[in-house]
mmCIF file as Biopython writes it, N, C-alpha, C and O atoms, coordinates in Angstrom:
data_model
#
loop_
_atom_site.group_PDB
_atom_site.id
_atom_site.type_symbol
_atom_site.label_atom_id
_atom_site.label_alt_id
_atom_site.label_comp_id
_atom_site.label_asym_id
_atom_site.label_entity_id
_atom_site.label_seq_id
_atom_site.pdbx_PDB_ins_code
_atom_site.Cartn_x
_atom_site.Cartn_y
_atom_site.Cartn_z
_atom_site.occupancy
_atom_site.B_iso_or_equiv
_atom_site.auth_seq_id
_atom_site.auth_asym_id
_atom_site.pdbx_PDB_model_num
ATOM 1   N N  . MET A ? 1  ? 20.725 12.293  -3.803  1.0 0.0 1  A 1 
ATOM 2   C CA . MET A ? 1  ? 20.301 11.338  -2.815  1.0 0.0 1  A 1 
ATOM 3   C C  . MET A ? 1  ? 20.998 10.008  -3.085  1.0 0.0 1  A 1 
ATOM 4   O O  . MET A ? 1  ? 20.870 9.435   -4.167  1.0 0.0 1  A 1 
ATOM 5   N N  . ALA A ? 2  ? 21.730 9.530   -2.097  1.0 0.0 2  A 1 
ATOM 6   C CA . ALA A ? 2  ? 22.451 8.270   -2.242  1.0 0.0 2  A 1 
ATOM 7   C C  . ALA A ? 2  ? 21.527 7.091   -1.950  1.0 0.0 2  A 1 
ATOM 8   O O  . ALA A ? 2  ? 20.502 7.235   -1.285  1.0 0.0 2  A 1 
ATOM 9   N N  . LEU A ? 3  ? 21.907 5.944   -2.455  1.0 0.0 3  A 1 
ATOM 10  C CA . LEU A ? 3  ? 21.136 4.742   -2.180  1.0 0.0 3  A 1 
ATOM 11  C C  . LEU A ? 3  ? 21.259 4.391   -0.706  1.0 0.0 3  A 1 
ATOM 12  O O  . LEU A ? 3  ? 22.303 4.619   -0.094  1.0 0.0 3  A 1 
ATOM 13  N N  . SER A ? 4  ? 20.202 3.839   -0.138  1.0 0.0 4  A 1 
ATOM 14  C CA . SER A ? 4  ? 20.184 3.522   1.283   1.0 0.0 4  A 1 
ATOM 15  C C  . SER A ? 4  ? 21.040 2.294   1.573   1.0 0.0 4  A 1 
ATOM 16  O O  . SER A ? 4  ? 21.280 1.465   0.695   1.0 0.0 4  A 1 
ATOM 17  N N  . LYS A ? 5  ? 21.492 2.196   2.812   1.0 0.0 5  A 1 
ATOM 18  C CA . LYS A ? 5  ? 22.316 1.078   3.252   1.0 0.0 5  A 1 
ATOM 19  C C  . LYS A ? 5  ? 21.436 0.031   3.934   1.0 0.0 5  A 1 
ATOM 20  O O  . LYS A ? 5  ? 20.457 0.378   4.595   1.0 0.0 5  A 1 
ATOM 21  N N  . ALA A ? 6  ? 21.773 -1.215  3.779   1.0 0.0 6  A 1 
ATOM 22  C CA . ALA A ? 6  ? 21.004 -2.297  4.382   1.0 0.0 6  A 1 
ATOM 23  C C  . ALA A ? 6  ? 21.102 -2.247  5.901   1.0 0.0 6  A 1 
ATOM 24  O O  . ALA A ? 6  ? 20.163 -2.649  6.588   1.0 0.0 6  A 1 
ATOM 25  N N  . THR A ? 7  ? 22.223 -1.760  6.439   1.0 0.0 7  A 1 
ATOM 26  C CA . THR A ? 7  ? 22.369 -1.685  7.895   1.0 0.0 7  A 1 
ATOM 27  C C  . THR A ? 7  ? 21.359 -0.716  8.499   1.0 0.0 7  A 1 
ATOM 28  O O  . THR A ? 7  ? 20.879 -0.932  9.612   1.0 0.0 7  A 1 
ATOM 29  N N  . GLU A ? 8  ? 21.036 0.345   7.773   1.0 0.0 8  A 1 
ATOM 30  C CA . GLU A ? 8  ? 20.033 1.297   8.252   1.0 0.0 8  A 1 
ATOM 31  C C  . GLU A ? 8  ? 18.654 0.642   8.296   1.0 0.0 8  A 1 
ATOM 32  O O  . GLU A ? 8  ? 17.870 0.895   9.210   1.0 0.0 8  A 1 
ATOM 33  N N  . ILE A ? 9  ? 18.367 -0.187  7.320   1.0 0.0 9  A 1 
ATOM 34  C CA . ILE A ? 9  ? 17.061 -0.837  7.237   1.0 0.0 9  A 1 
ATOM 35  C C  . ILE A ? 9  ? 16.952 -1.941  8.284   1.0 0.0 9  A 1 
ATOM 36  O O  . ILE A ? 9  ? 15.882 -2.150  8.855   1.0 0.0 9  A 1 
ATOM 37  N N  . ARG A ? 10 ? 18.049 -2.648  8.539   1.0 0.0 10 A 1 
ATOM 38  C CA . ARG A ? 10 ? 18.025 -3.710  9.546   1.0 0.0 10 A 1 
ATOM 39  C C  . ARG A ? 10 ? 17.820 -3.151  10.953  1.0 0.0 10 A 1 
ATOM 40  O O  . ARG A ? 10 ? 17.377 -3.878  11.842  1.0 0.0 10 A 1 
ATOM 41  N N  . ALA A ? 11 ? 18.127 -1.896  11.166  1.0 0.0 11 A 1 
ATOM 42  C CA . ALA A ? 11 ? 17.960 -1.278  12.480  1.0 0.0 11 A 1 
ATOM 43  C C  . ALA A ? 11 ? 16.501 -0.930  12.769  1.0 0.0 11 A 1 
ATOM 44  O O  . ALA A ? 11 ? 16.164 -0.618  13.911  1.0 0.0 11 A 1 
ATOM 45  N N  . LEU A ? 12 ? 15.636 -0.978  11.769  1.0 0.0 12 A 1 
ATOM 46  C CA . LEU A ? 12 ? 14.228 -0.643  11.954  1.0 0.0 12 A 1 
ATOM 47  C C  . LEU A ? 12 ? 13.491 -1.771  12.669  1.0 0.0 12 A 1 
ATOM 48  O O  . LEU A ? 12 ? 13.864 -2.939  12.560  1.0 0.0 12 A 1 
ATOM 49  N N  . SER A ? 13 ? 12.442 -1.406  13.400  1.0 0.0 13 A 1 
ATOM 50  C CA . SER A ? 13 ? 11.592 -2.422  14.029  1.0 0.0 13 A 1 
ATOM 51  C C  . SER A ? 13 ? 10.695 -3.036  12.957  1.0 0.0 13 A 1 
ATOM 52  O O  . SER A ? 13 ? 10.642 -2.555  11.825  1.0 0.0 13 A 1 
ATOM 53  N N  . ASP A ? 14 ? 9.993  -4.104  13.332  1.0 0.0 14 A 1 
ATOM 54  C CA . ASP A ? 14 ? 9.119  -4.785  12.372  1.0 0.0 14 A 1 
ATOM 55  C C  . ASP A ? 14 ? 8.012  -3.854  11.874  1.0 0.0 14 A 1 
ATOM 56  O O  . ASP A ? 14 ? 7.701  -3.834  10.682  1.0 0.0 14 A 1 
ATOM 57  N N  . GLN A ? 15 ? 7.420  -3.086  12.786  1.0 0.0 15 A 1 
ATOM 58  C CA . GLN A ? 15 ? 6.332  -2.180  12.394  1.0 0.0 15 A 1 
ATOM 59  C C  . GLN A ? 15 ? 6.852  -1.048  11.509  1.0 0.0 15 A 1 
ATOM 60  O O  . GLN A ? 15 ? 6.207  -0.677  10.529  1.0 0.0 15 A 1 
ATOM 61  N N  . GLU A ? 16 ? 8.014  -0.501  11.853  1.0 0.0 16 A 1 
ATOM 62  C CA . GLU A ? 16 ? 8.601  0.564   11.025  1.0 0.0 16 A 1 
ATOM 63  C C  . GLU A ? 16 ? 8.939  0.040   9.634   1.0 0.0 16 A 1 
ATOM 64  O O  . GLU A ? 16 ? 8.794  0.748   8.637   1.0 0.0 16 A 1 
ATOM 65  N N  . LEU A ? 17 ? 9.388  -1.198  9.584   1.0 0.0 17 A 1 
ATOM 66  C CA . LEU A ? 17 ? 9.716  -1.812  8.299   1.0 0.0 17 A 1 
ATOM 67  C C  . LEU A ? 17 ? 8.467  -1.984  7.443   1.0 0.0 17 A 1 
ATOM 68  O O  . LEU A ? 17 ? 8.481  -1.669  6.253   1.0 0.0 17 A 1 
ATOM 69  N N  . ALA A ? 18 ? 7.390  -2.480  8.042   1.0 0.0 18 A 1 
ATOM 70  C CA . ALA A ? 18 ? 6.137  -2.659  7.309   1.0 0.0 18 A 1 
ATOM 71  C C  . ALA A ? 18 ? 5.590  -1.314  6.836   1.0 0.0 18 A 1 
ATOM 72  O O  . ALA A ? 18 ? 5.116  -1.202  5.705   1.0 0.0 18 A 1 
ATOM 73  N N  . ASP A ? 19 ? 5.651  -0.295  7.694   1.0 0.0 19 A 1 
ATOM 74  C CA . ASP A ? 19 ? 5.197  1.044   7.304   1.0 0.0 19 A 1 
ATOM 75  C C  . ASP A ? 19 ? 6.062  1.623   6.189   1.0 0.0 19 A 1 
ATOM 76  O O  . ASP A ? 19 ? 5.559  2.297   5.290   1.0 0.0 19 A 1 
ATOM 77  N N  . GLY A ? 20 ? 7.353  1.358   6.253   1.0 0.0 20 A 1 
ATOM 78  C CA . GLY A ? 20 ? 8.266  1.839   5.219   1.0 0.0 20 A 1 
ATOM 79  C C  . GLY A ? 20 ? 7.990  1.210   3.871   1.0 0.0 20 A 1 
ATOM 80  O O  . GLY A ? 20 ? 8.067  1.881   2.841   1.0 0.0 20 A 1 
ATOM 81  N N  . ILE A ? 21 ? 7.666  -0.081  3.867   1.0 0.0 21 A 1 
ATOM 82  C CA . ILE A ? 21 ? 7.354  -0.772  2.615   1.0 0.0 21 A 1 
ATOM 83  C C  . ILE A ? 21 ? 6.115  -0.155  1.974   1.0 0.0 21 A 1 
ATOM 84  O O  . ILE A ? 21 ? 6.081  0.082   0.767   1.0 0.0 21 A 1 
ATOM 85  N N  . VAL A ? 22 ? 5.103  0.101   2.790   1.0 0.0 22 A 1 
ATOM 86  C CA . VAL A ? 22 ? 3.875  0.719   2.265   1.0 0.0 22 A 1 
ATOM 87  C C  . VAL A ? 22 ? 4.180  2.112   1.718   1.0 0.0 22 A 1 
ATOM 88  O O  . VAL A ? 22 ? 3.667  2.493   0.665   1.0 0.0 22 A 1 
ATOM 89  N N  . ALA A ? 23 ? 5.010  2.868   2.427   1.0 0.0 23 A 1 
ATOM 90  C CA . ALA A ? 23 ? 5.344  4.232   1.995   1.0 0.0 23 A 1 
ATOM 91  C C  . ALA A ? 23 ? 6.107  4.222   0.670   1.0 0.0 23 A 1 
ATOM 92  O O  . ALA A ? 23 ? 5.836  5.042   -0.207  1.0 0.0 23 A 1 
ATOM 93  N N  . VAL A ? 24 ? 7.047  3.309   0.521   1.0 0.0 24 A 1 
ATOM 94  C CA . VAL A ? 24 ? 7.830  3.245   -0.722  1.0 0.0 24 A 1 
ATOM 95  C C  . VAL A ? 24 ? 6.946  2.809   -1.887  1.0 0.0 24 A 1 
ATOM 96  O O  . VAL A ? 24 ? 7.088  3.320   -2.998  1.0 0.0 24 A 1 
ATOM 97  N N  . LYS A ? 25 ? 6.034  1.868   -1.640  1.0 0.0 25 A 1 
ATOM 98  C CA . LYS A ? 25 ? 5.110  1.455   -2.702  1.0 0.0 25 A 1 
ATOM 99  C C  . LYS A ? 25 ? 4.223  2.624   -3.126  1.0 0.0 25 A 1 
ATOM 100 O O  . LYS A ? 25 ? 3.932  2.788   -4.310  1.0 0.0 25 A 1 
ATOM 101 N N  . ARG A ? 26 ? 3.798  3.431   -2.165  1.0 0.0 26 A 1 
ATOM 102 C CA . ARG A ? 26 ? 2.989  4.614   -2.474  1.0 0.0 26 A 1 
ATOM 103 C C  . ARG A ? 26 ? 3.815  5.618   -3.288  1.0 0.0 26 A 1 
ATOM 104 O O  . ARG A ? 26 ? 3.306  6.227   -4.229  1.0 0.0 26 A 1 
ATOM 105 N N  . ASP A ? 27 ? 5.091  5.786   -2.920  1.0 0.0 27 A 1 
ATOM 106 C CA . ASP A ? 27 ? 5.968  6.690   -3.666  1.0 0.0 27 A 1 
ATOM 107 C C  . ASP A ? 27 ? 6.144  6.219   -5.112  1.0 0.0 27 A 1 
ATOM 108 O O  . ASP A ? 27 ? 6.115  7.025   -6.042  1.0 0.0 27 A 1 
ATOM 109 N N  . LEU A ? 28 ? 6.325  4.919   -5.290  1.0 0.0 28 A 1 
ATOM 110 C CA . LEU A ? 28 ? 6.461  4.384   -6.653  1.0 0.0 28 A 1 
ATOM 111 C C  . LEU A ? 28 ? 5.205  4.634   -7.473  1.0 0.0 28 A 1 
ATOM 112 O O  . LEU A ? 28 ? 5.284  4.978   -8.653  1.0 0.0 28 A 1 
ATOM 113 N N  . PHE A ? 29 ? 4.047  4.461   -6.846  1.0 0.0 29 A 1 
ATOM 114 C CA . PHE A ? 29 ? 2.791  4.729   -7.540  1.0 0.0 29 A 1 
ATOM 115 C C  . PHE A ? 29 ? 2.722  6.195   -7.970  1.0 0.0 29 A 1 
ATOM 116 O O  . PHE A ? 29 ? 2.350  6.503   -9.102  1.0 0.0 29 A 1 
ATOM 117 N N  . ASN A ? 30 ? 3.081  7.089   -7.059  1.0 0.0 30 A 1 
ATOM 118 C CA . ASN A ? 30 ? 3.053  8.520   -7.375  1.0 0.0 30 A 1 
ATOM 119 C C  . ASN A ? 30 ? 4.058  8.868   -8.473  1.0 0.0 30 A 1 
ATOM 120 O O  . ASN A ? 30 ? 3.781  9.719   -9.318  1.0 0.0 30 A 1 
ATOM 121 N N  . LEU A ? 31 ? 5.216  8.219   -8.464  1.0 0.0 31 A 1 
ATOM 122 C CA . LEU A ? 31 ? 6.199  8.456   -9.521  1.0 0.0 31 A 1 
ATOM 123 C C  . LEU A ? 31 ? 5.656  8.010   -10.878 1.0 0.0 31 A 1 
ATOM 124 O O  . LEU A ? 31 ? 5.856  8.689   -11.886 1.0 0.0 31 A 1 
ATOM 125 N N  . ARG A ? 32 ? 4.965  6.864   -10.901 1.0 0.0 32 A 1 
ATOM 126 C CA . ARG A ? 32 ? 4.375  6.398   -12.161 1.0 0.0 32 A 1 
ATOM 127 C C  . ARG A ? 32 ? 3.308  7.363   -12.663 1.0 0.0 32 A 1 
ATOM 128 O O  . ARG A ? 32 ? 3.191  7.603   -13.865 1.0 0.0 32 A 1 
ATOM 129 N N  . LEU A ? 33 ? 2.531  7.914   -11.731 1.0 0.0 33 A 1 
ATOM 130 C CA . LEU A ? 33 ? 1.526  8.902   -12.131 1.0 0.0 33 A 1 
ATOM 131 C C  . LEU A ? 33 ? 2.180  10.151  -12.716 1.0 0.0 33 A 1 
ATOM 132 O O  . LEU A ? 33 ? 1.754  10.655  -13.755 1.0 0.0 33 A 1 
ATOM 133 N N  . GLU A ? 34 ? 3.210  10.642  -12.047 1.0 0.0 34 A 1 
ATOM 134 C CA . GLU A ? 34 ? 3.897  11.832  -12.547 1.0 0.0 34 A 1 
ATOM 135 C C  . GLU A ? 34 ? 4.514  11.573  -13.913 1.0 0.0 34 A 1 
ATOM 136 O O  . GLU A ? 34 ? 4.500  12.451  -14.777 1.0 0.0 34 A 1 
ATOM 137 N N  . LYS A ? 35 ? 5.054  10.378  -14.115 1.0 0.0 35 A 1 
ATOM 138 C CA . LYS A ? 35 ? 5.640  10.043  -15.413 1.0 0.0 35 A 1 
ATOM 139 C C  . LYS A ? 35 ? 4.567  10.022  -16.492 1.0 0.0 35 A 1 
ATOM 140 O O  . LYS A ? 35 ? 4.792  10.504  -17.601 1.0 0.0 35 A 1 
ATOM 141 N N  . ALA A ? 36 ? 3.399  9.464   -16.173 1.0 0.0 36 A 1 
ATOM 142 C CA . ALA A ? 36 ? 2.317  9.377   -17.151 1.0 0.0 36 A 1 
ATOM 143 C C  . ALA A ? 36 ? 1.800  10.758  -17.535 1.0 0.0 36 A 1 
ATOM 144 O O  . ALA A ? 36 ? 1.419  10.991  -18.682 1.0 0.0 36 A 1 
ATOM 145 N N  . VAL A ? 37 ? 1.790  11.669  -16.571 1.0 0.0 37 A 1 
ATOM 146 C CA . VAL A ? 37 ? 1.295  13.020  -16.826 1.0 0.0 37 A 1 
ATOM 147 C C  . VAL A ? 37 ? 2.361  13.867  -17.519 1.0 0.0 37 A 1 
ATOM 148 O O  . VAL A ? 37 ? 2.049  14.856  -18.183 1.0 0.0 37 A 1 
ATOM 149 N N  . GLY A ? 38 ? 3.615  13.467  -17.357 1.0 0.0 38 A 1 
ATOM 150 C CA . GLY A ? 38 ? 4.696  14.207  -17.997 1.0 0.0 38 A 1 
ATOM 151 C C  . GLY A ? 38 ? 5.353  15.226  -17.090 1.0 0.0 38 A 1 
ATOM 152 O O  . GLY A ? 38 ? 6.061  16.113  -17.567 1.0 0.0 38 A 1 
ATOM 153 N N  . ARG A ? 39 ? 5.128  15.113  -15.780 1.0 0.0 39 A 1 
ATOM 154 C CA . ARG A ? 39 ? 5.714  16.068  -14.853 1.0 0.0 39 A 1 
ATOM 155 C C  . ARG A ? 39 ? 6.977  15.557  -14.182 1.0 0.0 39 A 1 
ATOM 156 O O  . ARG A ? 39 ? 7.599  16.299  -13.422 1.0 0.0 39 A 1 
ATOM 157 N N  . LEU A ? 40 ? 7.378  14.318  -14.435 1.0 0.0 40 A 1 
ATOM 158 C CA . LEU A ? 40 ? 8.530  13.726  -13.766 1.0 0.0 40 A 1 
ATOM 159 C C  . LEU A ? 40 ? 9.814  14.216  -14.417 1.0 0.0 40 A 1 
ATOM 160 O O  . LEU A ? 40 ? 10.032 14.018  -15.612 1.0 0.0 40 A 1 
ATOM 161 N N  . GLU A ? 41 ? 10.658 14.856  -13.623 1.0 0.0 41 A 1 
ATOM 162 C CA . GLU A ? 41 ? 11.927 15.363  -14.136 1.0 0.0 41 A 1 
ATOM 163 C C  . GLU A ? 41 ? 13.110 14.507  -13.674 1.0 0.0 41 A 1 
ATOM 164 O O  . GLU A ? 41 ? 14.081 14.332  -14.411 1.0 0.0 41 A 1 
ATOM 165 N N  . LYS A ? 42 ? 13.022 13.982  -12.467 1.0 0.0 42 A 1 
ATOM 166 C CA . LYS A ? 42 ? 14.131 13.221  -11.894 1.0 0.0 42 A 1 
ATOM 167 C C  . LYS A ? 42 ? 13.810 11.726  -12.000 1.0 0.0 42 A 1 
ATOM 168 O O  . LYS A ? 42 ? 13.269 11.123  -11.073 1.0 0.0 42 A 1 
ATOM 169 N N  . THR A ? 43 ? 14.153 11.154  -13.134 1.0 0.0 43 A 1 
ATOM 170 C CA . THR A ? 43 ? 13.796 9.759   -13.384 1.0 0.0 43 A 1 
ATOM 171 C C  . THR A ? 43 ? 14.612 8.787   -12.534 1.0 0.0 43 A 1 
ATOM 172 O O  . THR A ? 43 ? 14.223 7.628   -12.394 1.0 0.0 43 A 1 
ATOM 173 N N  . HIS A ? 44 ? 15.715 9.224   -11.973 1.0 0.0 44 A 1 
ATOM 174 C CA . HIS A ? 44 ? 16.525 8.345   -11.126 1.0 0.0 44 A 1 
ATOM 175 C C  . HIS A ? 44 ? 15.803 7.973   -9.830  1.0 0.0 44 A 1 
ATOM 176 O O  . HIS A ? 44 ? 16.218 7.043   -9.139  1.0 0.0 44 A 1 
ATOM 177 N N  . GLN A ? 45 ? 14.743 8.680   -9.500  1.0 0.0 45 A 1 
ATOM 178 C CA . GLN A ? 45 ? 13.994 8.374   -8.289  1.0 0.0 45 A 1 
ATOM 179 C C  . GLN A ? 45 ? 13.364 6.984   -8.363  1.0 0.0 45 A 1 
ATOM 180 O O  . GLN A ? 45 ? 13.162 6.347   -7.330  1.0 0.0 45 A 1 
ATOM 181 N N  . PHE A ? 46 ? 13.052 6.506   -9.567  1.0 0.0 46 A 1 
ATOM 182 C CA . PHE A ? 46 ? 12.542 5.149   -9.737  1.0 0.0 46 A 1 
ATOM 183 C C  . PHE A ? 46 ? 13.564 4.129   -9.223  1.0 0.0 46 A 1 
ATOM 184 O O  . PHE A ? 46 ? 13.229 3.211   -8.474  1.0 0.0 46 A 1 
ATOM 185 N N  . LYS A ? 47 ? 14.809 4.316   -9.644  1.0 0.0 47 A 1 
ATOM 186 C CA . LYS A ? 47 ? 15.873 3.390   -9.257  1.0 0.0 47 A 1 
ATOM 187 C C  . LYS A ? 47 ? 16.030 3.374   -7.742  1.0 0.0 47 A 1 
ATOM 188 O O  . LYS A ? 47 ? 16.122 2.304   -7.140  1.0 0.0 47 A 1 
ATOM 189 N N  . HIS A ? 48 ? 16.060 4.528   -7.130  1.0 0.0 48 A 1 
ATOM 190 C CA . HIS A ? 48 ? 16.246 4.617   -5.690  1.0 0.0 48 A 1 
ATOM 191 C C  . HIS A ? 48 ? 15.075 3.971   -4.938  1.0 0.0 48 A 1 
ATOM 192 O O  . HIS A ? 48 ? 15.283 3.256   -3.958  1.0 0.0 48 A 1 
ATOM 193 N N  . ALA A ? 49 ? 13.871 4.221   -5.391  1.0 0.0 49 A 1 
ATOM 194 C CA . ALA A ? 49 ? 12.695 3.675   -4.716  1.0 0.0 49 A 1 
ATOM 195 C C  . ALA A ? 49 ? 12.641 2.157   -4.857  1.0 0.0 49 A 1 
ATOM 196 O O  . ALA A ? 49 ? 12.354 1.454   -3.887  1.0 0.0 49 A 1 
ATOM 197 N N  . ARG A ? 50 ? 12.913 1.648   -6.055  1.0 0.0 50 A 1 
ATOM 198 C CA . ARG A ? 50 ? 12.903 0.198   -6.257  1.0 0.0 50 A 1 
ATOM 199 C C  . ARG A ? 50 ? 13.990 -0.481  -5.432  1.0 0.0 50 A 1 
ATOM 200 O O  . ARG A ? 50 ? 13.780 -1.560  -4.879  1.0 0.0 50 A 1 
ATOM 201 N N  . HIS A ? 51 ? 15.149 0.159   -5.355  1.0 0.0 51 A 1 
ATOM 202 C CA . HIS A ? 51 ? 16.271 -0.378  -4.584  1.0 0.0 51 A 1 
ATOM 203 C C  . HIS A ? 51 ? 15.915 -0.445  -3.098  1.0 0.0 51 A 1 
ATOM 204 O O  . HIS A ? 51 ? 16.161 -1.454  -2.436  1.0 0.0 51 A 1 
ATOM 205 N N  . LYS A ? 52 ? 15.343 0.620   -2.592  1.0 0.0 52 A 1 
ATOM 206 C CA . LYS A ? 52 ? 14.959 0.657   -1.177  1.0 0.0 52 A 1 
ATOM 207 C C  . LYS A ? 52 ? 13.865 -0.366  -0.883  1.0 0.0 52 A 1 
ATOM 208 O O  . LYS A ? 52 ? 13.904 -1.034  0.150   1.0 0.0 52 A 1 
ATOM 209 N N  . LEU A ? 53 ? 12.891 -0.494  -1.782  1.0 0.0 53 A 1 
ATOM 210 C CA . LEU A ? 53 ? 11.821 -1.469  -1.608  1.0 0.0 53 A 1 
ATOM 211 C C  . LEU A ? 53 ? 12.388 -2.887  -1.583  1.0 0.0 53 A 1 
ATOM 212 O O  . LEU A ? 53 ? 11.985 -3.699  -0.750  1.0 0.0 53 A 1 
ATOM 213 N N  . ALA A ? 54 ? 13.300 -3.185  -2.472  1.0 0.0 54 A 1 
ATOM 214 C CA . ALA A ? 54 ? 13.906 -4.516  -2.516  1.0 0.0 54 A 1 
ATOM 215 C C  . ALA A ? 54 ? 14.663 -4.809  -1.228  1.0 0.0 54 A 1 
ATOM 216 O O  . ALA A ? 54 ? 14.570 -5.915  -0.695  1.0 0.0 54 A 1 
ATOM 217 N N  . GLN A ? 55 ? 15.408 -3.835  -0.724  1.0 0.0 55 A 1 
ATOM 218 C CA . GLN A ? 55 ? 16.130 -4.028  0.532   1.0 0.0 55 A 1 
ATOM 219 C C  . GLN A ? 55 ? 15.163 -4.285  1.683   1.0 0.0 55 A 1 
ATOM 220 O O  . GLN A ? 55 ? 15.378 -5.193  2.486   1.0 0.0 55 A 1 
ATOM 221 N N  . MET A ? 56 ? 14.117 -3.501  1.764   1.0 0.0 56 A 1 
ATOM 222 C CA . MET A ? 56 ? 13.157 -3.641  2.858   1.0 0.0 56 A 1 
ATOM 223 C C  . MET A ? 56 ? 12.446 -4.991  2.795   1.0 0.0 56 A 1 
ATOM 224 O O  . MET A ? 56 ? 12.258 -5.644  3.821   1.0 0.0 56 A 1 
ATOM 225 N N  . MET A ? 57 ? 12.058 -5.403  1.612   1.0 0.0 57 A 1 
ATOM 226 C CA . MET A ? 57 ? 11.364 -6.681  1.476   1.0 0.0 57 A 1 
ATOM 227 C C  . MET A ? 57 ? 12.308 -7.851  1.773   1.0 0.0 57 A 1 
ATOM 228 O O  . MET A ? 57 ? 11.873 -8.875  2.299   1.0 0.0 57 A 1 
ATOM 229 N N  . THR A ? 58 ? 13.581 -7.710  1.446   1.0 0.0 58 A 1 
ATOM 230 C CA . THR A ? 58 ? 14.563 -8.745  1.744   1.0 0.0 58 A 1 
ATOM 231 C C  . THR A ? 58 ? 14.748 -8.890  3.247   1.0 0.0 58 A 1 
ATOM 232 O O  . THR A ? 58 ? 14.773 -10.007 3.763   1.0 0.0 58 A 1 
ATOM 233 N N  . VAL A ? 59 ? 14.878 -7.780  3.949   1.0 0.0 59 A 1 
ATOM 234 C CA . VAL A ? 59 ? 15.041 -7.816  5.401   1.0 0.0 59 A 1 
ATOM 235 C C  . VAL A ? 59 ? 13.791 -8.410  6.055   1.0 0.0 59 A 1 
ATOM 236 O O  . VAL A ? 59 ? 13.891 -9.197  6.996   1.0 0.0 59 A 1 
ATOM 237 N N  . GLU A ? 60 ? 12.622 -8.030  5.556   1.0 0.0 60 A 1 
ATOM 238 C CA . GLU A ? 60 ? 11.374 -8.564  6.089   1.0 0.0 60 A 1 
ATOM 239 C C  . GLU A ? 60 ? 11.326 -10.087 5.900   1.0 0.0 60 A 1 
ATOM 240 O O  . GLU A ? 60 ? 10.940 -10.816 6.813   1.0 0.0 60 A 1 
ATOM 241 N N  . HIS A ? 61 ? 11.717 -10.559 4.719   1.0 0.0 61 A 1 
ATOM 242 C CA . HIS A ? 61 ? 11.715 -11.989 4.438   1.0 0.0 61 A 1 
ATOM 243 C C  . HIS A ? 61 ? 12.733 -12.713 5.328   1.0 0.0 61 A 1 
ATOM 244 O O  . HIS A ? 61 ? 12.450 -13.802 5.826   1.0 0.0 61 A 1 
ATOM 245 N N  . GLU A ? 62 ? 13.904 -12.122 5.529   1.0 0.0 62 A 1 
ATOM 246 C CA . GLU A ? 62 ? 14.915 -12.725 6.403   1.0 0.0 62 A 1 
ATOM 247 C C  . GLU A ? 62 ? 14.374 -12.899 7.817   1.0 0.0 62 A 1 
ATOM 248 O O  . GLU A ? 62 ? 14.578 -13.937 8.446   1.0 0.0 62 A 1 
ATOM 249 N N  . ARG A ? 63 ? 13.687 -11.882 8.307   1.0 0.0 63 A 1 
ATOM 250 C CA . ARG A ? 63 ? 13.141 -11.947 9.667   1.0 0.0 63 A 1 
ATOM 251 C C  . ARG A ? 63 ? 12.063 -13.013 9.778   1.0 0.0 63 A 1 
ATOM 252 O O  . ARG A ? 63 ? 12.005 -13.736 10.772  1.0 0.0 63 A 1 
ATOM 253 N N  . LYS A ? 64 ? 11.213 -13.117 8.768   1.0 0.0 64 A 1 
ATOM 254 C CA . LYS A ? 64 ? 10.147 -14.117 8.801   1.0 0.0 64 A 1 
ATOM 255 C C  . LYS A ? 64 ? 10.714 -15.532 8.765   1.0 0.0 64 A 1 
ATOM 256 O O  . LYS A ? 64 ? 10.236 -16.401 9.494   1.0 0.0 64 A 1 
ATOM 257 N N  . THR A ? 65 ? 11.717 -15.778 7.935   1.0 0.0 65 A 1 
ATOM 258 C CA . THR A ? 65 ? 12.305 -17.107 7.855   1.0 0.0 65 A 1 
ATOM 259 C C  . THR A ? 65 ? 13.045 -17.442 9.153   1.0 0.0 65 A 1 
ATOM 260 O O  . THR A ? 65 ? 13.035 -18.591 9.596   1.0 0.0 65 A 1 
ATOM 261 N N  . LYS A ? 66 ? 13.674 -16.456 9.751   1.0 0.0 66 A 1 
ATOM 262 C CA . LYS A ? 66 ? 14.374 -16.665 11.017  1.0 0.0 66 A 1 
ATOM 263 C C  . LYS A ? 66 ? 13.374 -17.029 12.120  1.0 0.0 66 A 1 
ATOM 264 O O  . LYS A ? 66 ? 13.636 -17.914 12.934  1.0 0.0 66 A 1 
ATOM 265 N N  . GLN A ? 67 ? 12.229 -16.341 12.140  1.0 0.0 67 A 1 
ATOM 266 C CA . GLN A ? 67 ? 11.200 -16.633 13.139  1.0 0.0 67 A 1 
ATOM 267 C C  . GLN A ? 67 ? 10.604 -18.018 12.930  1.0 0.0 67 A 1 
ATOM 268 O O  . GLN A ? 67 ? 10.335 -18.723 13.903  1.0 0.0 67 A 1 
ATOM 269 N N  . SER A ? 68 ? 10.395 -18.415 11.695  1.0 0.0 68 A 1 
ATOM 270 C CA . SER A ? 68 ? 9.811  -19.734 11.430  1.0 0.0 68 A 1 
ATOM 271 C C  . SER A ? 68 ? 10.789 -20.850 11.797  1.0 0.0 68 A 1 
ATOM 272 O O  . SER A ? 68 ? 10.373 -21.915 12.254  1.0 0.0 68 A 1 
ATOM 273 N N  . LYS A ? 69 ? 12.083 -20.611 11.600  1.0 0.0 69 A 1 
ATOM 274 C CA . LYS A ? 69 ? 13.080 -21.620 11.960  1.0 0.0 69 A 1 
ATOM 275 C C  . LYS A ? 69 ? 13.182 -21.733 13.486  1.0 0.0 69 A 1 
ATOM 276 O O  . LYS A ? 69 ? 13.370 -22.828 14.015  1.0 0.0 69 A 1 
ATOM 277 N N  . GLU A ? 70 ? 13.061 -20.616 14.183  1.0 0.0 70 A 1 
ATOM 278 C CA . GLU A ? 70 ? 13.115 -20.640 15.652  1.0 0.0 70 A 1 
ATOM 279 C C  . GLU A ? 70 ? 11.891 -21.309 16.236  1.0 0.0 70 A 1 
ATOM 280 O O  . GLU A ? 70 ? 11.971 -21.918 17.303  1.0 0.0 70 A 1 
ATOM 281 N N  . ALA A ? 71 ? 10.754 -21.208 15.557  1.0 0.0 71 A 1 
ATOM 282 C CA . ALA A ? 71 ? 9.520  -21.805 16.035  1.0 0.0 71 A 1 
ATOM 283 C C  . ALA A ? 71 ? 9.548  -23.331 15.914  1.0 0.0 71 A 1 
ATOM 284 O O  . ALA A ? 71 ? 8.863  -24.033 16.657  1.0 0.0 71 A 1 
ATOM 285 N N  . GLU A ? 72 ? 10.324 -23.821 14.998  1.0 0.0 72 A 1 
ATOM 286 C CA . GLU A ? 72 ? 10.392 -25.282 14.783  1.0 0.0 72 A 1 
ATOM 287 C C  . GLU A ? 72 ? 11.208 -25.951 15.799  1.0 0.0 72 A 1 
ATOM 288 O O  . GLU A ? 72 ? 11.363 -27.172 15.761  1.0 0.0 72 A 1 
#
């Protein structure tokens, strides 16, 4: 699984982006549980999930700052 591209994330709507952030956070939680139990085999999934979460949160922050600047 390759790392996601920022252009793919920027194409999402605001609601899809918010839902995606919640889903990735849930995935990270599940990965931590699997690691604690000792069932996690593919440890690179942490890197991919954190990377995707960071991209999504960055795009969300960009949109919020853009909206606040337009409102002024």
